[in-house]
N, C-alpha and C positions, 0 to 999 in steps of 0.2 A: 596411415596418416592421422595425425592429431591436429584437428582443425579448430581454430579460434577466430571468429569473425566479428567485426564491428560494423555498424551501419555506415559510418563515415570516419573521417580522420585516419590516423596512422593505423595500419593493420599489424597484427602479430605475425611473427615468422611462422612458416609452416614447419611442422615437426614430423619426422619419420621414426618409427620404432622398428629396428632390425632385430632379428632373432639372434640370440647369443649373449655373451657377457661383455664383449667389446674390449677385452683386456690385451689382445695381441694385434691390434689394428695398427698398421704401419703408418708412419708420418706422411709418406707420399700419398697414401690413399686419402687421409684426412685433408691434405692440401688440395686434392682433386675433387672433393665434394662440392656441390653447388654452394656458393658463399651465403645464400639466403635461407638455407635449410638447417634446422637444428636436428641433430642425430641423437637418438636414445637407443639403449640396448636392454633387452629383456629376454629371458630364457625362451619364452614362447611367443615373443613379439606382442605381448598384451600390455595394456595400460593398467598395470597393477598399482597398488598404493605407493610403493617406493618410486616407481617411474612417474606417477602423476605428481608427486611432491617435487621431484626434480624438474618436471615441466613448469611448475609454478615458479621456481627459483630461476630457471634459465630462460624460459620463453615468455612467461607472463609478466614477470617482474619488470623487465625493461620497458614494457608497454604502459604500465600503470605507475611508474615511479614518481610521476609528477601529479598524480591524482590524489585528492584527499580521501575520496570514497568512490567505490565502484561496485557494480553487481555483476556476478559471473553466473550466467545461466548454464546449467549442466543437466545431464541425464541423471538417472538413478543408479549408475554403476556402483558396485561395491567400493571401488577405490575412491570414488567421488563422495561417498557417504562416510568415509573414514575420518576420524577426528584429526589425524595428521594432515589430511588434505585441507580440511576446513580451517585448521589453525594456520597452515601455510598461507592460505589466501587472506585470512584475517590479518596476518602480520604485515601485509602490504595495504591494509585499508579496505579490503574487499569483503563482500557478503556472498556466500554461495546460495544460489536460488535453484530449487529443484522443480522441474516440470512434472506434469502428470505421468505416472508410470505407464509404459507400453503405449504411449501416444505421442512419440516424438514426431510422427508424421503430421500432427496437428499443430504443435506449438514450437518445435525446435527449429531455430533459424537455419542451421546447417542442413537439416533434412528437408527444408522447404525449396531447395533448388541449388544451394551452394555446392553441396557434396557431389551431386550428379554432374553439374557443370564442370567442376574441378576434375572429375574422373574423365569426362569427355576431352577436356583440354590436355590432360596427361596422356590419354590415348592417342591424340593427334601427334604429340611429340614422339611417342613410341613408334607410331606408324611412319612418321617422316624418317626416323632413324633406320627402320627396317627397309625403307625404299632405297636406301643407299646401297651401293654394290657390295655384295658378299655378307651384309649384315644379317640377313635371314639365316644363312648357314651358320654364322657365328653364334647367334642367339639360340638356335636349336641344337648346336653342337655337332653339326654334320661334318665340319672340318676340325679345326683346332678347338673351337669352342671358347667360351668366356670363363674366366675365373670368378669366384664369388666376389672378390674385390671389384672387378670390372663391372659386374652386374650392379653392385651397390652404388658405384659411382654414376653409372648411367641412370639409375632410378632417381637419385638425388637431382640430377639435371632435368629429367622429364618432369618431375613434380615441382621443382623450384621454378622452372620456366612457366609452367602452367599457373602456379600460384601468383607469379608476377603479373600475368595477364588478368587473372581473377581480381586482383587488388587494384587494377588500373581503371582509368576513366571509362573504358568500354563496358565494364560490368558494374558501374556505380549504381545504376538504376535497379539492377537485379539485387544487389546487396541491400539497398534500402527497402525494396519491395518485400524481400523475404522477412525483414524485421516487421514491416507493417502487417502483412497478411497473417502472421502467426500471433499477433497481439502483443509482441514483446516491446512495442513502442506505445502501449496503451496509456492513455492519459487519465488523470483523476476526474476530469470534468466530462469525459466522454467524447471530446472532440476527435474527429477523424476515426471514430469507431467503425464507420462504414467501410474503411479500408481493410478491416480484419476479415479475412476470408479463408478459414482453415481448409486444407485440402480434403476433398470428399464431402464437404458440407455446403453445398451450393446455396441453400436458403437460410443459412445460419445468420442470426442477428444477435449482436452483443447486448446483454441486458443493460438497461440504463444505469448510470451511476447511482449509488445509494445517496439519499438526501438526509442530511443530519440537521437537526434543529440547532440554531445558534446557541452558544453557551450563554447563560444568564445567571445573575447573582440572586440567590434566594433572599426574600425579604427578611430583615432581622426581626426577631421576636422582641416585642416591646414590654416594658414594665415587668421584667423578670429579674429577680435578684441574681447576683453572681453565682454561677454554678447551676442554677435551675435550668438554663437553656440546654446545657449539655445533658442534664438529667432527662429532660423531655425527649431529646433526640435518642438517647439510649433506650428509652421506653418504646419508641417507635420501632427501633431495630429489633428489640426483643419480640415485639408483637408480630413483626413480619417473619421472623425466624420460626415462631411458633406455628404460623399458618402454613409454612412451606411444605412440611411433610404430608399434610392432607392433600395438597395439590399434586404432589408427585406420586402418591400411592396408586392412582387410577391406572398408571402404565403397567402395573404388575398384574392386572386382572385380565390378562390375555388368555382366556380360557379357550381350549381347543374347539369346544362346541360352538363358540361364537365366530369362528373363522370361516371365511368364504373365499374361494378362489374363482368364483364365477363372475366377479366384477370385471368390467371391461378394461379397467386399468391394471389388473393383475398381469405381471410379466413385463410391464412397460419399463423402459429405462428412464432414469431421472438424473438431473444434475442439480446439486444443492449447495448453497453457500452457507458455511458455518463460520464460527469465529476464527478457526485456523485454516480457512481456505475452501476451495471448491472440491466436492466429492461426487463421484459417479456411483449410482446405485440402481437397484431393481426392486420394483414393488412385488412383494411375495403374495400377500393376501390382504383381505379387508376384514377387520374385526367389527362385527355389527354392534356389539355392546358398547365398544369404545368409540364407534363411528370414525375409526382411523385405519390407515393403511400401514402395514409393517414394511419397512424398507431395509434391505441389506446392502451395505456399501462395499466397494471394491477392496477396502482395507479390513473387511470382516466386521466392521462396526454396524450398529443397527439403530433405527429410529422409528418413531410412529408419527405420521403426518395426517392431517385432515384434508378434505377436498379443497377447503378454502386456502390451505397453505400452499397449494400449487398455483402460484400467482404469476408464473412466467418471468419473474425477476430473480427471486432468491431460490426458488425451486421450480425447475422447468422439466417438462416432458420432452424427451429427445426423439421418440419414434411414435 
């Protein structure tokens, strides 16, 4: 099943990927599929790049056709990272947003309860069909058995009926709560951050929003002839550039004899906010000469931080 969920408003159609190429599917089978289910075919029943692009055009596009802009939260699957997929979403005014790798249980709305509930509802439909006379023998092939066509038709109805219930008023609170608890409804001013409760982190608190100084206009330089003001600004820039290498050089003096792994923070996990987003990392050791900790992040990048940098806002200890 390919699931796309919104917090409110109209929901996307549920999609099913069947194994095969779908080239010899009879018209009477297609007419028998659940009317609210989109069917896709892939040799291994995977959501590869080609299948994902088709999903954008067939399933996603009708949902967003009246929107100027939208954000599509996705995992980090290879197909979702492909340029063809991103271009397909962008062609309809969308931006693809990737969550933290290997942490969909924390941030992915579908994994926060939608998928499990959908599976349970589908299972109920399946069980109700089995409870009807002779259907158990049919499903397990004890008598005549079911053809592949008949099985596909049944699956579309079990899933389609379950999805209809999931998108109804009975599960409106669940849908909205899954968006809240994962932080996917996070606001810039931090309002309602108390509703963000990732699974497995009972004491987690969202860092407060970053505060920015209001923009202000620089005071004009007075009594300078034309061209002199630009010249003075250029001199300031040159001076700053000349000083920069001296500040950066200290990071490269990470001599092995200055490293210590006895510090109590060594081995601790951290979460750090950089210009390009949040990163998870681990403190490897403390360099006594630099008075800094070396941190290795999950994407194999590294950094050096001081004890004062761990402020609980932009850099936080996790355990």
